[in-house]
C-alpha positions in Angstrom: -13.3 -3.3 -12.5 -14.0 -6.9 -11.6 -13.5 -8.1 -8.0 -15.0 -11.0 -6.0 -16.4 -8.4 -3.6 -16.6 -4.7 -4.2 -17.1 -2.1 -1.4 -20.2 0.0 -1.4 -18.8 2.5 1.1 -15.2 3.5 1.5 -13.7 5.7 4.2 -10.4 7.5 3.8 -8.3 9.1 6.5 -6.3 11.7 4.5 -2.9 11.6 6.3 0.6 12.6 5.7 0.3 16.1 4.1 2.7 17.7 6.6 5.3 15.0 6.4 5.2 15.1 2.6 6.0 18.8 2.7 8.7 18.4 5.4 10.5 15.8 3.3 10.7 18.4 0.6 11.8 21.3 2.7 8.4 23.0 2.2 6.0 24.5 4.7 3.2 22.1 5.9 0.7 24.3 4.1 2.2 23.2 0.8 1.4 19.6 1.6 -2.2 20.5 2.3 -2.5 22.3 -1.1 -1.3 19.2 -2.9 -3.4 17.0 -0.7 -6.5 19.0 -1.7 -5.8 18.3 -5.4 -5.4 14.6 -4.7 -8.7 14.7 -2.8 -10.6 16.0 -5.8 -9.0 13.4 -8.1 -9.8 10.5 -5.8 -13.4 11.7 -5.3 -13.9 11.8 -9.1 -12.2 8.4 -9.5 -14.4 6.7 -6.8 -17.5 8.1 -8.5 -16.4 6.8 -11.9 -15.8 3.2 -10.7 -19.1 2.9 -9.0 -18.4 3.5 -5.3 -21.8 4.4 -3.8 -20.6 6.2 -0.6 -17.3 7.8 0.1 -16.4 9.3 3.5 -13.4 11.6 3.7 -11.8 12.6 7.0 -10.8 16.2 6.2 -10.5 18.0 9.6 -10.8 16.4 13.0 -11.9 17.9 16.3 -8.3 17.5 17.4 -6.9 19.5 14.4 -7.6 22.8 16.2 -4.4 22.0 18.2 -2.3 22.6 15.2 -0.5 25.9 14.6 -2.9 28.8 13.9 -1.3 29.5 10.5 -1.9 25.9 9.4 -5.5 25.8 10.6 -6.2 29.1 8.8 -4.7 27.6 5.6 -6.9 24.5 5.9 -10.0 26.6 6.3 -9.1 28.7 3.3 -8.6 25.4 1.3 -12.0 24.2 2.4 -13.6 27.5 1.2 -11.7 27.4 -2.1 -12.8 23.8 -2.7 -16.4 24.5 -2.0 -16.4 27.5 -4.2 -15.1 25.3 -7.0 -17.6 22.6 -6.2 -20.5 25.1 -6.5 -19.1 26.2 -9.9 -18.5 22.9 -11.6 -17.9 19.9 -9.4 -21.6 19.4 -8.6 -22.3 18.8 -12.2 -20.9 15.4 -11.8 -24.0 14.1 -9.9 -22.3 13.7 -6.6 -24.4 14.3 -3.5 -22.3 16.1 -0.8 -23.0 15.8 2.9 -21.0 17.3 5.8 -20.3 15.5 9.1 -19.2 17.3 12.3 -19.8 20.5 14.2 -19.5 23.0 11.4 -20.8 25.8 13.6 -17.2 26.3 14.8 -16.1 27.6 11.4 -16.3 31.1 10.0 -19.7 32.1 8.7 -18.5 32.3 5.1 -17.5 28.7 5.3 -20.7 27.7 7.0 -22.7 29.3 4.2 -20.7 27.5 1.6 -21.3 24.2 3.4 -25.1 24.9 3.4 -25.1 26.0 -0.2 -23.1 22.9 -1.3 -25.5 20.5 0.4 -28.5 22.4 -0.9 -27.2 22.4 -4.5 -26.4 18.7 -4.5 -29.4 17.4 -2.5 -31.2 16.0 -5.5 -28.2 14.3 -7.1 -28.5 10.6 -7.5 -24.9 9.5 -7.8 -22.2 8.8 -5.2 -22.7 10.2 -1.8 -19.7 12.1 -0.6 -19.4 12.6 3.2 -16.9 15.2 4.2 -16.0 15.0 7.9 -15.2 18.6 9.1 -14.5 19.3 12.7 -15.5 15.7 13.2 -14.6 13.2 15.9 -16.1 9.8 16.5 -16.4 10.3 20.2 -18.1 13.7 19.7 -20.5 12.0 17.2 -21.4 9.3 19.8 -21.9 11.9 22.5 -24.2 13.9 20.2 -26.3 10.8 19.4 -26.6 10.0 23.1 -27.7 13.6 23.8 -30.3 13.5 21.0 -31.8 10.3 22.3 -31.8 11.5 25.9 -33.8 14.6 24.7 -36.3 12.3 23.1 -36.6 10.3 26.3 -37.0 13.4 28.3 -39.8 14.7 26.1 -41.6 11.4 26.2 -41.1 10.6 22.5 -39.0 7.5 23.4 -38.6 5.2 26.4 -35.2 3.9 27.5 -36.3 0.4 26.4 -36.8 1.6 22.9 -33.2 2.6 22.5 -31.5 -0.1 20.4 -28.5 -0.3 18.1 -30.9 0.7 15.3 -32.3 3.7 17.0 -28.9 4.8 18.1 -27.5 4.5 14.5 -30.3 6.8 13.3 -28.9 9.6 15.4 -25.4 9.4 13.7 -24.4 11.6 10.9 -24.4 8.6 8.6 -28.1 7.7 9.4 -29.6 5.8 6.4 -26.2 4.9 4.9 -24.4 1.5 5.0 -21.4 1.2 7.3 -18.1 1.5 5.5 -16.8 -1.8 4.1 -13.3 -0.5 3.6 -11.3 2.2 5.4 -8.0 3.3 3.9 -5.3 5.0 5.9 -2.3 6.3 3.9 0.9 7.4 5.7 1.5 4.0 7.4 0.1 5.1 10.8 -1.7 2.2 12.6 -4.4 4.3 14.3 -8.2 4.7 14.0 -7.7 8.4 15.0 -11.3 8.8 16.3 -12.8 8.1 12.8 -16.2 6.5 12.5 -15.9 4.6 15.8 -19.4 3.1 15.6 -19.7 2.6 11.9 -16.3 0.9 11.5 -17.1 -2.0 13.9 -16.7 -4.5 11.1 -14.9 -2.4 8.5 -11.8 -3.8 6.8 -8.8 -1.5 7.3 -6.0 -1.2 4.7 -2.9 0.7 6.0 -0.8 2.0 3.2 2.8 3.2 3.5 2.2 6.2 1.2 1.7 9.8 2.1 -1.6 11.3 1.0 -0.2 13.8 -1.5 1.4 10.8 -3.4 -1.8 8.8 -3.3 -3.1 7.9 -6.8 -6.1 6.0 -8.3 -3.8 2.9 -8.7 -3.3 3.0 -4.9 -7.1 3.0 -4.4 -7.3 0.0 -6.8 -4.6 -1.8 -4.7 -6.6 -1.2 -1.5 -9.8 -2.5 -3.1 -8.0 -5.6 -4.4 -6.7 -6.3 -0.9 -10.2 -5.8 0.5 -11.6 -8.2 -2.2 -9.2 -10.9 -1.1 -10.3 -10.9 2.5 -12.9 -13.2 4.1 -15.5 -11.0 5.9 -17.1 -13.2 8.6 -18.8 -10.5 10.7 -18.2 -12.5 13.9 -19.3 -15.8 12.3 -17.3 -18.8 11.2 
């Protein structure tokens, strides 16, 4: 795939599963099942075309407000995906990392998360960040708390807190900021996703629901990104 500029790091806000199901007279959970299959296909595709980092927004801190049945189904889907990943997905040399407060999930899911990270830690291919019970504000609060603890213990002075030291306390420490963030479903919102990291990201809003998202749509977003002039505040 030849483009004038190619993103190292892509973020995707998976959106539109419920609306996709509603349009078809199906329960919202049906949309999430199809969306999970699309997720796996897009992860594999990103890895195959040379994306180095992929961050997927799977479950936000606000998603707990959804109906209990829907939340339960999402947790079951996460468990099913990770069980499959431990069986065969990890053979594809993808390093999996989880972002967010996963302690809020059932112990079985927490164990699968730990096992998946451990099983893939030595992989050298694409890094897949899965944001579970993640919120950008919560991430920034966590980083501030970690820094304040270091100041309190004497490991750090307030004057030593810089953008660089702050970034090292984020979940994405050591990773490049996302070049491109894709939001299917046509919604024009950040939705509390990567608030710090997306300061200069290029957003591509696509009028397509996530269950209908295909590799060709990813190509289209990358092409739009490649045609933009990224000035990072310069001229």
